SELUM-690928 format. One record per residue (C-alpha): residue number from 1; residue in three letters; x, y, z. Coordinates in Angstrom, 2 decimals. Layout:
N
<pt pos="NUM" code="ALA" east="X" north="Y" up="Z"/>
...
***
This chain:
329
<pt pos="1" code="MET" east="2.60" north="7.85" up="16.01"/>
<pt pos="2" code="GLN" east="0.64" north="5.28" up="13.78"/>
<pt pos="3" code="PRO" east="-2.16" north="4.12" up="16.45"/>
<pt pos="4" code="THR" east="-2.64" north="7.71" up="17.75"/>
<pt pos="5" code="GLU" east="-3.41" north="8.82" up="14.31"/>
<pt pos="6" code="ALA" east="-5.25" north="5.93" up="13.50"/>
<pt pos="7" code="ARG" east="-7.50" north="6.68" up="16.66"/>
<pt pos="8" code="ARG" east="-7.89" north="10.38" up="15.29"/>
<pt pos="9" code="LEU" east="-8.65" north="9.73" up="12.11"/>
<pt pos="10" code="LEU" east="-11.37" north="7.26" up="13.01"/>
<pt pos="11" code="ALA" east="-13.00" north="9.82" up="15.16"/>
<pt pos="12" code="ASP" east="-13.19" north="12.07" up="12.55"/>
<pt pos="13" code="VAL" east="-15.78" north="10.93" up="9.78"/>
<pt pos="14" code="PRO" east="-14.78" north="12.86" up="6.44"/>
<pt pos="15" code="ALA" east="-17.80" north="14.90" up="5.01"/>
<pt pos="16" code="ALA" east="-16.37" north="14.70" up="1.43"/>
<pt pos="17" code="GLY" east="-17.25" north="11.20" up="1.09"/>
<pt pos="18" code="HIS" east="-20.97" north="12.52" up="-0.17"/>
<pt pos="19" code="GLN" east="-18.99" north="13.73" up="-3.23"/>
<pt pos="20" code="LEU" east="-19.10" north="10.20" up="-4.65"/>
<pt pos="21" code="GLN" east="-22.80" north="9.44" up="-3.97"/>
<pt pos="22" code="GLY" east="-24.57" north="8.24" up="-7.36"/>
<pt pos="23" code="ALA" east="-21.08" north="7.64" up="-9.07"/>
<pt pos="24" code="ARG" east="-21.71" north="5.00" up="-12.18"/>
<pt pos="25" code="ARG" east="-17.54" north="4.14" up="-11.92"/>
<pt pos="26" code="VAL" east="-14.95" north="5.42" up="-9.54"/>
<pt pos="27" code="PHE" east="-11.40" north="5.50" up="-10.39"/>
<pt pos="28" code="VAL" east="-8.82" north="5.55" up="-7.55"/>
<pt pos="29" code="VAL" east="-5.54" north="7.14" up="-8.80"/>
<pt pos="30" code="GLY" east="-2.19" north="7.70" up="-7.22"/>
<pt pos="31" code="THR" east="1.74" north="7.26" up="-8.03"/>
<pt pos="32" code="GLY" east="3.96" north="4.90" up="-6.24"/>
<pt pos="33" code="THR" east="2.97" north="4.17" up="-2.76"/>
<pt pos="34" code="SER" east="-0.43" north="6.45" up="-3.33"/>
<pt pos="35" code="PHE" east="-1.27" north="3.86" up="-6.36"/>
<pt pos="36" code="HIS" east="-0.57" north="0.98" up="-3.80"/>
<pt pos="37" code="GLY" east="-3.14" north="2.82" up="-1.67"/>
<pt pos="38" code="ALA" east="-5.42" north="2.83" up="-4.63"/>
<pt pos="39" code="LEU" east="-5.47" north="-0.77" up="-5.11"/>
<pt pos="40" code="VAL" east="-6.71" north="-1.10" up="-1.54"/>
<pt pos="41" code="GLY" east="-9.41" north="1.54" up="-2.27"/>
<pt pos="42" code="GLN" east="-10.47" north="-0.33" up="-5.36"/>
<pt pos="43" code="TYR" east="-11.34" north="-3.46" up="-3.22"/>
<pt pos="44" code="LEU" east="-12.97" north="-1.29" up="-0.80"/>
<pt pos="45" code="LEU" east="-15.21" north="0.45" up="-2.92"/>
<pt pos="46" code="ARG" east="-15.91" north="-2.54" up="-5.04"/>
<pt pos="47" code="SER" east="-17.56" north="-4.09" up="-1.77"/>
<pt pos="48" code="VAL" east="-19.95" north="-1.54" up="-1.27"/>
<pt pos="49" code="GLY" east="-21.10" north="-2.02" up="-5.05"/>
<pt pos="50" code="LEU" east="-19.17" north="0.47" up="-7.14"/>
<pt pos="51" code="ASP" east="-17.43" north="-0.02" up="-10.48"/>
<pt pos="52" code="ALA" east="-14.14" north="0.79" up="-8.99"/>
<pt pos="53" code="TRP" east="-10.53" north="0.74" up="-10.66"/>
<pt pos="54" code="ALA" east="-7.29" north="1.82" up="-9.45"/>
<pt pos="55" code="VAL" east="-5.08" north="3.63" up="-12.07"/>
<pt pos="56" code="PRO" east="-1.44" north="5.35" up="-12.00"/>
<pt pos="57" code="ALA" east="-1.64" north="8.97" up="-12.08"/>
<pt pos="58" code="PHE" east="0.59" north="9.19" up="-15.18"/>
<pt pos="59" code="GLU" east="-1.74" north="6.84" up="-17.07"/>
<pt pos="60" code="PHE" east="-4.97" north="8.64" up="-15.85"/>
<pt pos="61" code="ALA" east="-3.22" north="12.17" up="-16.82"/>
<pt pos="62" code="CYS" east="-1.49" north="11.03" up="-20.33"/>
<pt pos="63" code="TYR" east="-3.68" north="7.84" up="-21.29"/>
<pt pos="64" code="PRO" east="-6.79" north="8.65" up="-19.69"/>
<pt pos="65" code="PRO" east="-9.96" north="6.33" up="-19.45"/>
<pt pos="66" code="ARG" east="-13.18" north="7.85" up="-20.96"/>
<pt pos="67" code="LEU" east="-14.38" north="10.10" up="-18.13"/>
<pt pos="68" code="ALA" east="-18.02" north="11.16" up="-17.97"/>
<pt pos="69" code="SER" east="-19.58" north="13.33" up="-15.49"/>
<pt pos="70" code="GLU" east="-21.57" north="10.05" up="-13.78"/>
<pt pos="71" code="ASP" east="-18.00" north="9.03" up="-12.84"/>
<pt pos="72" code="GLY" east="-16.32" north="9.58" up="-9.43"/>
<pt pos="73" code="LEU" east="-12.30" north="10.39" up="-8.80"/>
<pt pos="74" code="VAL" east="-10.25" north="9.52" up="-5.76"/>
<pt pos="75" code="LEU" east="-7.19" north="10.93" up="-5.86"/>
<pt pos="76" code="LEU" east="-4.38" north="9.94" up="-3.27"/>
<pt pos="77" code="SER" east="-1.32" north="12.01" up="-3.05"/>
<pt pos="78" code="HIS" east="0.75" north="12.66" up="0.26"/>
<pt pos="79" code="ARG" east="2.08" north="15.99" up="-0.39"/>
<pt pos="80" code="GLY" east="-0.23" north="17.41" up="-2.94"/>
<pt pos="81" code="THR" east="2.56" north="18.51" up="-5.09"/>
<pt pos="82" code="LYS" east="3.41" north="15.71" up="-7.58"/>
<pt pos="83" code="ARG" east="3.01" north="16.60" up="-11.16"/>
<pt pos="84" code="PHE" east="0.90" north="13.61" up="-12.61"/>
<pt pos="85" code="SER" east="-1.10" north="13.14" up="-9.71"/>
<pt pos="86" code="ARG" east="-1.91" north="17.39" up="-9.91"/>
<pt pos="87" code="ALA" east="-2.58" north="16.68" up="-13.88"/>
<pt pos="88" code="ALA" east="-4.78" north="13.84" up="-13.12"/>
<pt pos="89" code="LEU" east="-7.01" north="15.91" up="-10.25"/>
<pt pos="90" code="ASP" east="-7.28" north="18.61" up="-13.36"/>
<pt pos="91" code="ARG" east="-8.42" north="16.36" up="-15.71"/>
<pt pos="92" code="GLY" east="-11.05" north="15.11" up="-13.30"/>
<pt pos="93" code="ARG" east="-12.02" north="18.58" up="-12.49"/>
<pt pos="94" code="GLN" east="-12.82" north="19.54" up="-16.17"/>
<pt pos="95" code="VAL" east="-15.30" north="16.36" up="-16.33"/>
<pt pos="96" code="THR" east="-16.92" north="15.63" up="-12.68"/>
<pt pos="97" code="GLU" east="-18.02" north="16.97" up="-9.75"/>
<pt pos="98" code="ARG" east="-17.47" north="13.79" up="-7.75"/>
<pt pos="99" code="ARG" east="-14.19" north="13.94" up="-6.76"/>
<pt pos="100" code="VAL" east="-12.37" north="13.22" up="-3.46"/>
<pt pos="101" code="VAL" east="-8.89" north="14.10" up="-2.88"/>
<pt pos="102" code="VAL" east="-7.12" north="12.33" up="0.11"/>
<pt pos="103" code="THR" east="-4.00" north="14.11" up="1.11"/>
<pt pos="104" code="GLY" east="-1.74" north="15.16" up="4.04"/>
<pt pos="105" code="GLU" east="-2.09" north="18.19" up="6.47"/>
<pt pos="106" code="GLY" east="-0.70" north="20.99" up="4.55"/>
<pt pos="107" code="SER" east="-0.99" north="20.05" up="1.41"/>
<pt pos="108" code="PRO" east="-1.76" north="22.89" up="-0.95"/>
<pt pos="109" code="ILE" east="-4.85" north="21.19" up="-2.28"/>
<pt pos="110" code="GLU" east="-8.03" north="22.99" up="-0.99"/>
<pt pos="111" code="GLY" east="-11.77" north="22.58" up="-1.86"/>
<pt pos="112" code="PRO" east="-14.90" north="20.58" up="-0.67"/>
<pt pos="113" code="GLU" east="-13.38" north="17.35" up="-1.87"/>
<pt pos="114" code="VAL" east="-10.28" north="17.49" up="0.08"/>
<pt pos="115" code="VAL" east="-9.81" north="14.73" up="3.05"/>
<pt pos="116" code="ARG" east="-6.77" north="15.05" up="5.32"/>
<pt pos="117" code="THR" east="-4.85" north="12.15" up="6.48"/>
<pt pos="118" code="VAL" east="-1.91" north="13.05" up="8.97"/>
<pt pos="119" code="PRO" east="0.81" north="15.50" up="9.59"/>
<pt pos="120" code="GLN" east="3.44" north="15.67" up="6.20"/>
<pt pos="121" code="GLU" east="6.22" north="13.32" up="7.33"/>
<pt pos="122" code="ARG" east="9.81" north="14.53" up="6.82"/>
<pt pos="123" code="SER" east="10.67" north="11.53" up="5.09"/>
<pt pos="124" code="PRO" east="9.88" north="10.50" up="1.38"/>
<pt pos="125" code="VAL" east="9.54" north="7.02" up="2.62"/>
<pt pos="126" code="HIS" east="5.96" north="7.48" up="3.24"/>
<pt pos="127" code="THR" east="4.48" north="5.35" up="6.12"/>
<pt pos="128" code="ALA" east="2.07" north="6.65" up="8.38"/>
<pt pos="129" code="SER" east="0.65" north="8.87" up="5.75"/>
<pt pos="130" code="HIS" east="0.13" north="5.90" up="3.68"/>
<pt pos="131" code="VAL" east="-1.92" north="3.98" up="6.68"/>
<pt pos="132" code="GLY" east="-3.91" north="7.12" up="7.11"/>
<pt pos="133" code="ALA" east="-4.92" north="7.19" up="3.34"/>
<pt pos="134" code="MET" east="-6.16" north="3.84" up="3.64"/>
<pt pos="135" code="ILE" east="-7.94" north="4.39" up="6.77"/>
<pt pos="136" code="ARG" east="-9.71" north="7.31" up="4.90"/>
<pt pos="137" code="LEU" east="-10.29" north="5.17" up="1.79"/>
<pt pos="138" code="ALA" east="-12.26" north="2.80" up="4.38"/>
<pt pos="139" code="GLN" east="-14.08" north="5.31" up="6.06"/>
<pt pos="140" code="LEU" east="-15.02" north="6.78" up="2.52"/>
<pt pos="141" code="ALA" east="-16.29" north="3.13" up="1.52"/>
<pt pos="142" code="ALA" east="-18.05" north="2.37" up="4.54"/>
<pt pos="143" code="GLY" east="-20.14" north="5.72" up="4.13"/>
<pt pos="144" code="LEU" east="-21.34" north="5.15" up="0.73"/>
<pt pos="145" code="GLY" east="-24.44" north="2.81" up="-0.32"/>
<pt pos="146" code="GLY" east="-27.06" north="1.35" up="1.94"/>
<pt pos="147" code="ALA" east="-26.17" north="-1.11" up="4.70"/>
<pt pos="148" code="PRO" east="-22.55" north="-0.88" up="6.28"/>
<pt pos="149" code="PRO" east="-20.43" north="-3.53" up="4.82"/>
<pt pos="150" code="ALA" east="-19.49" north="-6.48" up="7.11"/>
<pt pos="151" code="TRP" east="-15.95" north="-5.39" up="7.11"/>
<pt pos="152" code="ALA" east="-16.97" north="-2.03" up="8.65"/>
<pt pos="153" code="ARG" east="-17.89" north="-3.39" up="11.97"/>
<pt pos="154" code="GLN" east="-13.85" north="-4.15" up="12.53"/>
<pt pos="155" code="LEU" east="-13.07" north="-0.23" up="12.27"/>
<pt pos="156" code="ASP" east="-13.06" north="0.02" up="15.67"/>
<pt pos="157" code="ARG" east="-10.18" north="-2.59" up="15.66"/>
<pt pos="158" code="LEU" east="-7.94" north="-0.89" up="13.75"/>
<pt pos="159" code="PRO" east="-5.92" north="1.30" up="15.99"/>
<pt pos="160" code="ALA" east="-5.48" north="-1.89" up="18.46"/>
<pt pos="161" code="ALA" east="-4.25" north="-3.94" up="15.69"/>
<pt pos="162" code="ILE" east="-1.64" north="-1.24" up="14.53"/>
<pt pos="163" code="GLU" east="-0.67" north="-0.85" up="17.81"/>
<pt pos="164" code="GLU" east="-0.07" north="-4.70" up="17.92"/>
<pt pos="165" code="ALA" east="1.85" north="-4.69" up="14.37"/>
<pt pos="166" code="VAL" east="3.89" north="-1.48" up="15.27"/>
<pt pos="167" code="GLY" east="5.23" north="-3.72" up="18.20"/>
<pt pos="168" code="LEU" east="6.52" north="-6.31" up="15.97"/>
<pt pos="169" code="ARG" east="9.78" north="-4.39" up="15.21"/>
<pt pos="170" code="ASP" east="12.04" north="-6.95" up="16.97"/>
<pt pos="171" code="GLN" east="10.44" north="-9.74" up="14.74"/>
<pt pos="172" code="ALA" east="10.97" north="-8.02" up="11.87"/>
<pt pos="173" code="ARG" east="14.93" north="-6.96" up="12.86"/>
<pt pos="174" code="ALA" east="15.10" north="-10.72" up="13.47"/>
<pt pos="175" code="VAL" east="13.75" north="-11.24" up="9.62"/>
<pt pos="176" code="ALA" east="16.14" north="-8.64" up="8.23"/>
<pt pos="177" code="THR" east="19.24" north="-10.69" up="9.77"/>
<pt pos="178" code="THR" east="18.09" north="-13.83" up="7.86"/>
<pt pos="179" code="LEU" east="17.66" north="-12.25" up="4.03"/>
<pt pos="180" code="ASN" east="20.47" north="-11.93" up="1.84"/>
<pt pos="181" code="LEU" east="20.23" north="-8.21" up="1.10"/>
<pt pos="182" code="ASP" east="22.83" north="-8.28" up="-1.66"/>
<pt pos="183" code="HIS" east="20.66" north="-10.45" up="-3.77"/>
<pt pos="184" code="THR" east="16.70" north="-9.91" up="-5.06"/>
<pt pos="185" code="ILE" east="13.94" north="-10.22" up="-2.50"/>
<pt pos="186" code="HIS" east="10.33" north="-10.95" up="-3.97"/>
<pt pos="187" code="PHE" east="7.24" north="-9.87" up="-2.31"/>
<pt pos="188" code="VAL" east="3.95" north="-11.77" up="-3.09"/>
<pt pos="189" code="GLY" east="0.48" north="-11.30" up="-2.50"/>
<pt pos="190" code="GLY" east="-3.15" north="-12.16" up="-3.97"/>
<pt pos="191" code="GLY" east="-6.08" north="-9.93" up="-3.98"/>
<pt pos="192" code="PRO" east="-6.04" north="-7.05" up="-1.98"/>
<pt pos="193" code="ALA" east="-2.45" north="-8.38" up="-0.56"/>
<pt pos="194" code="ARG" east="-0.83" north="-7.66" up="-3.77"/>
<pt pos="195" code="ALA" east="-0.93" north="-3.87" up="-2.67"/>
<pt pos="196" code="THR" east="1.02" north="-4.81" up="0.34"/>
<pt pos="197" code="ALA" east="3.29" north="-7.09" up="-1.35"/>
<pt pos="198" code="LEU" east="4.06" north="-4.09" up="-3.88"/>
<pt pos="199" code="GLU" east="4.65" north="-1.66" up="-0.93"/>
<pt pos="200" code="GLY" east="6.80" north="-3.93" up="0.58"/>
<pt pos="201" code="ALA" east="9.15" north="-3.93" up="-2.32"/>
<pt pos="202" code="LEU" east="9.03" north="-0.44" up="-2.87"/>
<pt pos="203" code="LYS" east="9.72" north="0.65" up="0.53"/>
<pt pos="204" code="ILE" east="12.76" north="-2.06" up="1.23"/>
<pt pos="205" code="ARG" east="14.19" north="-0.49" up="-2.05"/>
<pt pos="206" code="GLU" east="13.47" north="3.26" up="-1.16"/>
<pt pos="207" code="ALA" east="15.14" north="2.73" up="2.43"/>
<pt pos="208" code="ALA" east="17.66" north="-0.07" up="2.05"/>
<pt pos="209" code="TYR" east="18.60" north="0.21" up="-1.75"/>
<pt pos="210" code="VAL" east="17.90" north="-3.49" up="-1.99"/>
<pt pos="211" code="ALA" east="17.02" north="-5.05" up="-5.29"/>
<pt pos="212" code="ALA" east="13.25" north="-6.13" up="-4.85"/>
<pt pos="213" code="GLU" east="10.28" north="-6.98" up="-6.73"/>
<pt pos="214" code="GLY" east="6.77" north="-7.04" up="-6.07"/>
<pt pos="215" code="HIS" east="4.42" north="-9.99" up="-7.40"/>
<pt pos="216" code="GLU" east="0.72" north="-10.32" up="-7.84"/>
<pt pos="217" code="LEU" east="0.34" north="-14.23" up="-6.46"/>
<pt pos="218" code="GLU" east="-0.72" north="-15.82" up="-9.68"/>
<pt pos="219" code="SER" east="1.83" north="-14.17" up="-11.99"/>
<pt pos="220" code="ILE" east="4.96" north="-15.26" up="-10.14"/>
<pt pos="221" code="LEU" east="4.04" north="-18.96" up="-11.33"/>
<pt pos="222" code="HIS" east="3.60" north="-17.88" up="-15.20"/>
<pt pos="223" code="GLY" east="7.53" north="-17.11" up="-15.94"/>
<pt pos="224" code="PRO" east="9.09" north="-15.35" up="-13.11"/>
<pt pos="225" code="LEU" east="9.43" north="-18.98" up="-11.02"/>
<pt pos="226" code="VAL" east="11.87" north="-20.15" up="-13.44"/>
<pt pos="227" code="GLY" east="14.19" north="-17.24" up="-12.85"/>
<pt pos="228" code="LEU" east="14.26" north="-17.44" up="-9.06"/>
<pt pos="229" code="GLN" east="17.73" north="-18.29" up="-7.49"/>
<pt pos="230" code="PRO" east="18.10" north="-20.27" up="-4.14"/>
<pt pos="231" code="GLN" east="20.12" north="-17.13" up="-2.75"/>
<pt pos="232" code="GLN" east="17.23" north="-14.92" up="-2.82"/>
<pt pos="233" code="SER" east="14.31" north="-14.42" up="-0.61"/>
<pt pos="234" code="ALA" east="10.76" north="-14.15" up="-0.88"/>
<pt pos="235" code="VAL" east="8.21" north="-12.55" up="1.70"/>
<pt pos="236" code="LEU" east="4.75" north="-13.80" up="1.40"/>
<pt pos="237" code="ILE" east="1.60" north="-11.90" up="2.39"/>
<pt pos="238" code="VAL" east="-0.74" north="-15.00" up="4.08"/>
<pt pos="239" code="GLN" east="-4.23" north="-13.58" up="4.33"/>
<pt pos="240" code="PRO" east="-7.12" north="-15.78" up="4.96"/>
<pt pos="241" code="GLY" east="-9.46" north="-15.48" up="1.84"/>
<pt pos="242" code="PRO" east="-9.51" north="-16.82" up="-1.81"/>
<pt pos="243" code="SER" east="-5.92" north="-16.63" up="-2.09"/>
<pt pos="244" code="LEU" east="-4.66" north="-18.77" up="0.94"/>
<pt pos="245" code="GLY" east="-4.78" north="-21.49" up="-1.09"/>
<pt pos="246" code="ARG" east="-2.66" north="-20.62" up="-3.81"/>
<pt pos="247" code="THR" east="-0.43" north="-19.04" up="-1.51"/>
<pt pos="248" code="ARG" east="0.51" north="-22.44" up="0.19"/>
<pt pos="249" code="GLU" east="1.16" north="-23.53" up="-3.10"/>
<pt pos="250" code="VAL" east="3.17" north="-20.93" up="-4.19"/>
<pt pos="251" code="ALA" east="5.45" north="-21.38" up="-0.60"/>
<pt pos="252" code="ALA" east="6.07" north="-24.87" up="-1.23"/>
<pt pos="253" code="ALA" east="7.14" north="-24.10" up="-4.60"/>
<pt pos="254" code="LEU" east="9.74" north="-21.47" up="-3.28"/>
<pt pos="255" code="VAL" east="10.81" north="-23.71" up="-0.53"/>
<pt pos="256" code="ASP" east="11.51" north="-26.67" up="-3.18"/>
<pt pos="257" code="ILE" east="13.80" north="-23.76" up="-5.19"/>
<pt pos="258" code="GLY" east="15.69" north="-23.51" up="-1.88"/>
<pt pos="259" code="LEU" east="14.30" north="-19.41" up="-1.37"/>
<pt pos="260" code="THR" east="14.52" north="-18.42" up="2.34"/>
<pt pos="261" code="THR" east="10.83" north="-17.55" up="2.93"/>
<pt pos="262" code="VAL" east="8.99" north="-15.17" up="5.28"/>
<pt pos="263" code="ALA" east="5.51" north="-15.24" up="5.72"/>
<pt pos="264" code="VAL" east="3.43" north="-12.69" up="7.19"/>
<pt pos="265" code="GLY" east="0.20" north="-12.10" up="7.95"/>
<pt pos="266" code="PRO" east="-2.60" north="-13.76" up="10.50"/>
<pt pos="267" code="ALA" east="-2.45" north="-17.06" up="8.63"/>
<pt pos="268" code="ALA" east="1.53" north="-16.96" up="8.39"/>
<pt pos="269" code="ALA" east="1.57" north="-20.57" up="10.30"/>
<pt pos="270" code="SER" east="-0.33" north="-22.25" up="7.43"/>
<pt pos="271" code="VAL" east="2.49" north="-22.14" up="5.33"/>
<pt pos="272" code="PRO" east="5.78" north="-23.28" up="4.91"/>
<pt pos="273" code="ALA" east="8.42" north="-20.64" up="5.79"/>
<pt pos="274" code="THR" east="11.93" north="-20.45" up="7.13"/>
<pt pos="275" code="VAL" east="10.35" north="-17.48" up="9.49"/>
<pt pos="276" code="ARG" east="7.19" north="-15.95" up="10.00"/>
<pt pos="277" code="ILE" east="5.66" north="-12.89" up="11.49"/>
<pt pos="278" code="GLU" east="1.99" north="-13.39" up="12.43"/>
<pt pos="279" code="THR" east="-0.26" north="-10.03" up="12.35"/>
<pt pos="280" code="PRO" east="-3.53" north="-9.45" up="14.18"/>
<pt pos="281" code="ARG" east="-6.55" north="-11.13" up="12.13"/>
<pt pos="282" code="LEU" east="-8.91" north="-8.63" up="10.14"/>
<pt pos="283" code="ASP" east="-10.88" north="-8.85" up="7.50"/>
<pt pos="284" code="GLU" east="-9.18" north="-9.28" up="4.23"/>
<pt pos="285" code="LEU" east="-10.17" north="-5.89" up="2.80"/>
<pt pos="286" code="LEU" east="-9.07" north="-4.07" up="6.15"/>
<pt pos="287" code="ALA" east="-5.78" north="-6.33" up="6.54"/>
<pt pos="288" code="PRO" east="-3.43" north="-4.34" up="4.12"/>
<pt pos="289" code="ILE" east="-3.68" north="-1.49" up="6.83"/>
<pt pos="290" code="VAL" east="-2.22" north="-3.67" up="9.20"/>
<pt pos="291" code="ASN" east="-0.16" north="-6.20" up="7.16"/>
<pt pos="292" code="VAL" east="2.11" north="-3.23" up="5.82"/>
<pt pos="293" code="ILE" east="3.56" north="-2.14" up="9.13"/>
<pt pos="294" code="PRO" east="5.87" north="-4.89" up="9.70"/>
<pt pos="295" code="LEU" east="7.03" north="-4.48" up="6.25"/>
<pt pos="296" code="GLN" east="7.61" north="-0.84" up="6.80"/>
<pt pos="297" code="TRP" east="9.80" north="-1.87" up="9.65"/>
<pt pos="298" code="LEU" east="11.77" north="-4.52" up="7.69"/>
<pt pos="299" code="ALA" east="12.93" north="-1.73" up="5.29"/>
<pt pos="300" code="TYR" east="14.02" north="0.35" up="8.06"/>
<pt pos="301" code="GLU" east="15.72" north="-2.61" up="9.71"/>
<pt pos="302" code="ALA" east="17.54" north="-3.84" up="6.24"/>
<pt pos="303" code="SER" east="18.57" north="0.11" up="6.14"/>
<pt pos="304" code="ARG" east="20.40" north="-0.31" up="9.12"/>
<pt pos="305" code="ARG" east="22.09" north="-3.62" up="8.34"/>
<pt pos="306" code="ARG" east="23.41" north="-1.59" up="5.15"/>
<pt pos="307" code="ASN" east="24.20" north="1.47" up="7.22"/>
<pt pos="308" code="VAL" east="22.31" north="3.55" up="4.90"/>
<pt pos="309" code="ASP" east="19.99" north="6.57" up="5.74"/>
<pt pos="310" code="ALA" east="16.67" north="5.45" up="4.95"/>
<pt pos="311" code="ASP" east="15.34" north="9.01" up="4.55"/>
<pt pos="312" code="SER" east="17.86" north="9.94" up="2.10"/>
<pt pos="313" code="PHE" east="16.73" north="8.76" up="-1.47"/>
<pt pos="314" code="ARG" east="20.56" north="8.60" up="-2.23"/>
<pt pos="315" code="ARG" east="20.88" north="12.20" up="-2.80"/>
<pt pos="316" code="GLU" east="24.06" north="12.23" up="-0.70"/>
<pt pos="317" code="VAL" east="25.47" north="10.33" up="-3.87"/>
<pt pos="318" code="ALA" east="26.58" north="12.55" up="-6.60"/>
<pt pos="319" code="ALA" east="25.46" north="10.37" up="-9.64"/>
<pt pos="320" code="TYR" east="22.02" north="9.72" up="-7.83"/>
<pt pos="321" code="ALA" east="21.68" north="13.45" up="-6.78"/>
<pt pos="322" code="ALA" east="22.43" north="14.22" up="-10.51"/>
<pt pos="323" code="ALA" east="20.15" north="11.72" up="-11.93"/>
<pt pos="324" code="GLN" east="17.43" north="12.95" up="-9.78"/>
<pt pos="325" code="ARG" east="18.00" north="16.61" up="-10.97"/>
<pt pos="326" code="ARG" east="17.00" north="15.26" up="-14.77"/>
<pt pos="327" code="PHE" east="13.10" north="15.27" up="-13.80"/>
<pt pos="328" code="ALA" east="10.54" north="16.63" up="-11.64"/>
<pt pos="329" code="LEU" east="8.22" north="14.76" up="-9.52"/>
***
């Protein structure tokens, strides 16, 4: 599905991108997986000269920045129904006309600012819609400003790269067998790869009920490192760019402690690791679109190892079903 949808999206340049023209700042807003997409969007928009900031939807709605009419808002929401995503959009609509909403087909959000991604997924563990949202963000950024950024020349390579990443399922299955799923798995990435690490941790928690943490590359060295245990595992996103040298140092430190380490990315061979998954090489700003796919497979294969329904959100367990009735998303 993902390569086909990528080709379809790339053939359809969103008209709503002009909504952001002239923005002084741009806030990229979302919850959960959508916030991880917002982090990717932050870097893409900064690369074309915008002062862009990723903000969780709850924070934007309840503890908002000082928003002005010259500011822009990009809201990411898979289904367009989440409480605080809608509240964030309502706040933006009160102040600025510079708005874009990236949401799935069938979402109830309508208007000239809406950019559609892919058909709604049955599973709440969003995968294709996350990839689709990041593609839309890249298109929006590429269409702003003057000359297209250097990375924009690689957009037409995305479908083939995504197809190659989808083909890494067997490698992800092998990795799932090397991990101790009864102990915490740490996902680590720097710069744009931070979003990939956070999403990898979220996906394996959602799909397989595994304890997992997502770390920004440098932050794991400032306290968390001393709490790591040899029976735990780490997944490092290894992408060429300013973070690569520090990633090598972190990988070596994790090996010294004794963690099972998995290196994922086009530069995976350049770091010490127990096992590696090499992904197609793309510009660092586009790489999260591709590097997240083997982590999605890893979450699914971990759920199969644990014999759980990756799509259930544990609603079949009475205590979790009761807990989820306590709140409305």
